[in-house]
Each structure stands twice: as structure tokens, then as C-alpha cells.
C-alpha positions as CSV (number, residue, x, y, z in Angstrom):
1,X,0.0,0.0,0.0
2,X,1.0,3.6,-0.4
3,X,2.7,5.0,2.7
4,X,1.2,8.2,4.0
5,X,3.1,11.4,4.8
6,X,2.0,11.1,8.4
7,X,3.6,7.6,8.6
8,X,6.8,8.8,7.2
9,X,6.9,11.7,9.6
10,X,6.3,9.3,12.5
11,X,9.1,7.0,11.4
12,X,11.6,9.8,10.5
13,X,11.0,12.1,13.5
14,X,8.9,10.6,16.3
15,X,10.8,7.3,16.5
16,X,14.3,8.8,17.2
17,X,13.0,11.9,18.9
18,X,10.4,10.3,21.2
19,X,9.6,6.6,20.9
20,X,13.2,5.5,21.5
21,X,13.2,7.2,25.0
22,X,10.6,4.5,26.1
23,X,12.0,1.7,24.0
24,X,15.4,2.0,25.6
25,X,13.8,1.7,29.0
26,X,12.0,-1.5,28.0
27,X,15.2,-3.0,26.6
28,X,17.0,-2.3,29.9
29,X,14.2,-3.1,32.4
30,X,11.9,-5.8,30.9
31,X,13.1,-9.3,31.0
32,X,12.2,-11.3,27.8
33,X,10.8,-14.8,28.2
34,X,12.9,-17.7,26.9
35,X,9.9,-18.8,25.0
36,X,6.4,-17.6,24.4
37,X,4.8,-14.6,22.7
38,X,5.1,-10.9,23.2
39,X,2.4,-8.4,22.1
40,X,3.3,-4.8,21.2
41,X,0.1,-2.7,21.0
42,X,0.4,0.6,19.1
43,X,3.7,-0.6,17.7
44,X,3.9,2.3,15.3
45,X,6.5,1.6,12.6
46,X,7.7,-1.5,14.4
47,X,11.1,-0.5,15.8
48,X,10.6,-2.0,19.3
49,X,8.9,-5.2,18.0
50,X,11.7,-5.8,15.5
51,X,14.4,-5.2,18.2
52,X,12.6,-7.6,20.6
53,X,12.4,-10.3,17.8
54,X,16.1,-10.0,17.0
55,X,17.1,-10.2,20.7
56,X,14.8,-13.0,21.5
57,X,15.5,-16.7,21.6
58,X,14.3,-19.3,19.0
59,X,11.3,-20.1,21.2
60,X,10.0,-16.5,21.3
61,X,7.5,-14.8,18.9
62,X,6.6,-11.1,18.7
63,X,3.3,-9.7,17.4
64,X,3.0,-6.0,16.7
65,X,-0.4,-4.3,16.1
66,X,-1.3,-0.8,15.1
67,X,-4.5,0.8,13.8
68,X,-2.6,2.6,11.1
69,X,-2.1,0.3,8.1
70,X,0.5,2.7,6.7
71,X,2.7,2.3,9.8
72,X,2.2,-1.5,9.6
73,X,3.4,-1.4,6.0
74,X,6.5,0.5,7.1
75,X,7.1,-2.0,9.9
76,X,6.9,-4.9,7.6
77,X,9.4,-3.3,5.2
78,X,11.8,-2.6,8.0
79,X,11.5,-6.2,9.4
80,X,12.3,-7.5,5.9
81,X,15.4,-5.3,5.6
82,X,16.7,-6.5,9.0
83,X,15.7,-10.1,8.3
84,X,13.7,-10.4,11.5
85,X,12.0,-13.7,11.9
86,X,9.4,-15.0,14.5
87,X,7.6,-11.6,14.0
88,X,4.2,-10.7,12.8
89,X,2.6,-7.3,12.2
90,X,-1.2,-6.8,12.1
91,X,-3.2,-3.7,11.2
92,X,-6.2,-3.2,13.4
93,X,-7.3,-2.7,17.0
94,X,-7.6,-5.1,19.9
95,X,-11.4,-5.3,19.3
96,X,-11.1,-6.2,15.6
97,X,-8.1,-8.6,15.5
98,X,-8.3,-12.3,16.2
99,X,-5.8,-12.3,19.1
100,X,-6.0,-15.4,21.2
101,X,-6.8,-14.8,24.9
102,X,-4.3,-15.7,27.6
103,X,-1.6,-16.3,25.0
104,X,1.1,-13.7,25.7
105,X,3.9,-13.7,28.2
106,X,4.5,-10.0,27.8
107,X,2.0,-7.3,26.8
108,X,3.3,-3.8,26.0
109,X,1.1,-0.9,25.0
110,X,2.1,2.6,24.0
111,X,0.0,5.4,25.6
112,X,2.8,8.0,25.4
113,X,1.5,10.0,22.4
114,X,-2.0,10.6,23.6
115,X,-3.7,12.8,22.5
116,X,-2.0,13.0,19.2
117,X,-2.7,9.3,18.7
118,X,-5.9,7.9,20.2
119,X,-5.5,5.6,23.1
120,X,-4.8,2.1,21.6
121,X,-7.2,0.5,24.0
122,X,-8.6,0.6,27.5
123,X,-6.1,-0.5,30.1
124,X,-8.4,-3.2,31.3
125,X,-8.6,-4.7,27.7
126,X,-5.0,-5.8,27.9
127,X,-5.5,-8.2,30.8
128,X,-7.4,-11.0,29.0
129,X,-4.7,-11.4,26.4
130,X,-2.0,-12.1,29.0
131,X,-1.2,-15.5,30.4
132,X,-1.1,-16.0,34.2
133,X,1.8,-14.1,35.8
134,X,2.6,-12.4,32.5
135,X,4.4,-9.0,32.5
136,X,2.3,-6.0,31.6
137,X,3.9,-2.7,30.4
138,X,2.5,0.7,29.6
139,X,4.6,3.4,28.1
140,X,3.4,6.8,29.4
141,X,4.6,10.5,29.3
142,X,3.3,11.5,32.8
143,X,2.5,14.8,34.4
144,X,5.4,17.2,34.3
145,X,6.2,16.5,30.7
146,X,6.6,19.9,28.8
147,X,6.2,21.9,32.0
148,X,8.8,24.4,30.8
149,X,6.7,25.2,27.8
150,X,3.5,25.4,29.8
151,X,5.1,27.9,32.1
152,X,5.8,30.2,29.1
153,X,2.2,29.6,27.8
154,X,0.8,30.8,31.2
155,X,2.9,33.9,31.0
156,X,1.9,34.6,27.4
157,X,-1.8,34.4,28.2
158,X,-1.3,36.8,31.1
159,X,0.7,39.3,28.9
160,X,-2.0,39.2,26.2
161,X,-4.9,39.7,28.6
162,X,-6.2,36.2,27.9
163,X,-6.3,34.9,31.5
164,X,-9.9,33.8,30.9
165,X,-8.4,30.9,28.9
166,X,-6.3,29.8,31.8
167,X,-8.7,27.1,32.9
168,X,-8.4,25.5,29.4
169,X,-4.6,25.5,29.8
170,X,-4.9,23.9,33.2
171,X,-7.1,21.2,31.8
172,X,-4.6,20.6,29.0
173,X,-1.8,20.2,31.6
174,X,-3.9,17.9,33.8
175,X,-4.9,15.7,30.8
176,X,-1.6,13.8,31.4
177,X,-1.8,11.4,34.2
178,X,0.4,11.6,37.3
179,X,2.3,8.5,38.1
180,X,0.0,7.8,41.1
181,X,-3.1,8.2,38.9
182,X,-1.6,5.8,36.3
183,X,-0.9,3.2,39.0
184,X,-4.4,3.5,40.4
185,X,-5.9,3.0,36.9
186,X,-3.9,-0.2,36.5
187,X,-4.9,-1.4,40.0
188,X,-8.5,-0.8,39.2
189,X,-8.1,-2.7,35.9
190,X,-7.0,-5.8,37.9
191,X,-3.3,-5.6,37.4
192,X,-1.1,-7.0,40.2
193,X,2.3,-5.8,41.7
194,X,2.0,-2.5,39.9
195,X,5.1,-0.2,40.0
196,X,6.6,2.5,37.9
197,X,9.9,3.5,36.5
198,X,10.5,7.1,35.7
199,X,13.2,8.9,33.9
200,X,13.5,12.5,32.7
201,X,14.6,12.9,29.2
202,X,15.3,16.3,27.6
203,X,14.5,17.8,24.2
204,X,16.9,20.7,23.5
205,X,16.3,23.7,21.1
206,X,18.7,26.6,20.5
207,X,15.9,29.2,20.1
208,X,12.1,29.7,19.8
209,X,12.1,29.4,16.0
210,X,13.7,26.0,16.1
211,X,11.4,24.8,18.9
212,X,8.2,25.8,17.0
213,X,9.5,24.3,13.7
214,X,10.7,21.1,15.3
215,X,9.2,18.1,13.5
216,X,8.5,16.3,16.8
217,X,6.7,19.4,18.3
218,X,4.8,20.2,15.1
219,X,3.8,16.6,14.2
220,X,2.7,15.4,17.6
221,X,2.0,18.2,20.1
222,X,1.6,21.8,18.8
223,X,-1.9,21.4,17.4
224,X,-3.3,20.1,20.6
225,X,-1.5,22.8,22.7
226,X,-3.0,25.5,20.5
227,X,-6.5,24.0,20.2
228,X,-7.5,25.6,23.5
229,X,-7.3,29.0,21.7
230,X,-10.4,30.4,20.0
231,X,-9.1,31.3,16.5
232,X,-6.0,31.5,14.3
233,X,-5.3,35.1,15.1
234,X,-5.2,34.3,18.8
235,X,-3.0,31.3,18.2
236,X,-0.5,33.3,16.2
237,X,-0.4,36.0,18.9
238,X,0.3,33.4,21.6
239,X,3.0,31.7,19.6
240,X,4.6,35.1,18.9
241,X,4.5,36.0,22.6
242,X,5.8,32.6,23.8
243,X,8.7,33.1,21.3
244,X,9.6,36.5,22.7
245,X,9.5,35.2,26.3
246,X,11.5,32.1,25.4
247,X,14.3,33.9,23.6
248,X,14.5,36.6,26.3
249,X,14.7,34.1,29.2
250,X,17.0,31.5,27.7
251,X,19.8,34.2,27.7
252,X,21.6,32.7,24.7
253,X,21.4,29.2,26.1
254,X,19.3,26.4,24.8
255,X,15.7,25.8,25.7
256,X,15.3,22.5,27.5
257,X,12.0,20.7,27.5
258,X,11.5,17.8,30.0
259,X,9.8,14.6,29.1
260,X,8.8,12.4,32.0
261,X,9.2,9.0,30.4
262,X,7.4,6.4,32.5
263,X,7.0,2.6,32.3
264,X,4.1,1.2,34.3
265,X,4.9,-2.4,35.1
266,X,2.7,-5.1,36.5
267,X,1.7,-8.8,36.4
268,X,-1.5,-10.5,35.6
């Protein structure tokens, strides 16, 4: 099938500039089974699934699923180039694909790009697919991610006399779960032995223009940040004001943006 521009942007920019933060943690922290199956939900263009298949033993199989057929097509092409075996990619959602219940030793799901990508499933929907005592993993960017930007956003709204929009910004910030909220969600879904691993990664930009033109920011986040503003004129005014504040306050240094990369780990 034809590969969409969005899929290419995802693979070219989101994978190295975002997804690999979480995938490195999984490779370091999640023990692979000697045999059995691993499910990678919202696998994107397949980088993690391919790496797991190449690292795994002969008795291990990896299944990657994603709702975007263009990303699955990219994943299959990359798997062929790297000659990864014991690996299958499927386009679709948990509700539409014929995945066997209680058949996976490890179940991984990527929730880190919400709201740019819709949630791949409900947390509770992962449990029936896992075998008894299986490892469950969620990838999340938790509260505190992008706080440096949101601080500038608050200041820009104040400077422009738009403080009536502050509740919308507060709701945007709070749309990301805290670690405690994420753990509570997993407990309520029936997960056992829930715990989290948190690291702070940093995205670095030399100035405001580079920040706002960054493919990672423009592809995945900027539209949702600006969606709380009523019209294009207001959006441009806020971007311009944030740019002025950012370039003034960085004092010729880079603008660092924090990403709270979190793995939520549990057992069935």
C-alpha cells in the first residue's frame, strides 16, 4: 500500500525523537521470556517489535499491532530489511483482530503519544490477552512533561490579557496522568504488583524558532496545545508572545524541555 506522509513523519522524527526514549527503558528493564509470545500494542513503525524479535530466543515470537495500516506497512518493510523472523505485524485494534486470549507472556502498550494518537485500547482490555503471571507494560509520558513550555504559555496568556483561557490550559496540563493516577488506573483494571519506573529525558532547542518548527513538536503536540485558543489570530499571537519570552529568558542558552518517560509495570 502507499505510505502516508504522516507515517513517514512518524518514522523519521517521532521514532528517534520520542519513541526511543521509552523503548530503551524497555530493553533495559523488561526481561524477555525464553519462549512464548510478546504483544506490542500501538507498535507504530515497528522499531521495538523488531528489536525484541532480533534479541529473543528461538522459542519467542513477537506480534505488533497498530490501527494505522501505513505504519504497519513501514514496519513490515523494516522487518524484511533487518531479516527479523518470528515476528508478525497486524493492522487493526484489539477489538477487531483475532488475538488469542491468555496467549502472551509480555504485553506492551504505548500510551505516550496521547492525545496525538488515540489511546490504543482501555487498560483493562490488555489483561485478557496475557497469560497467568505475564508481564504488563504501559509506556506513558506522565504529568510534568513539557512543564517548561506550559510555564511560558501561562505567561503569554497573562501578557496578552487572555487569562480567561487559563482554565483551558490547566485542563490541558492535567490531561496527562500523574504516576500515582496511572498506577491507580492499573490497579482498578485488575493488574497486580503495579510499580513505575520514571526517567526525565530532555529535548533541547537553540531558540524559539527551532522549537516551534521542530518536526517532533509540530507533528505530535503543537496542534493540541493551541487547540484551546479560539481562533487562528489568537493562536499566532500566543506563539509570537511565547517566542519572545523564550528567547528573552534563555539568555543565549538552549531551551530544554522535560519529558517524564514512565514505564508502568505489573503482572497479571
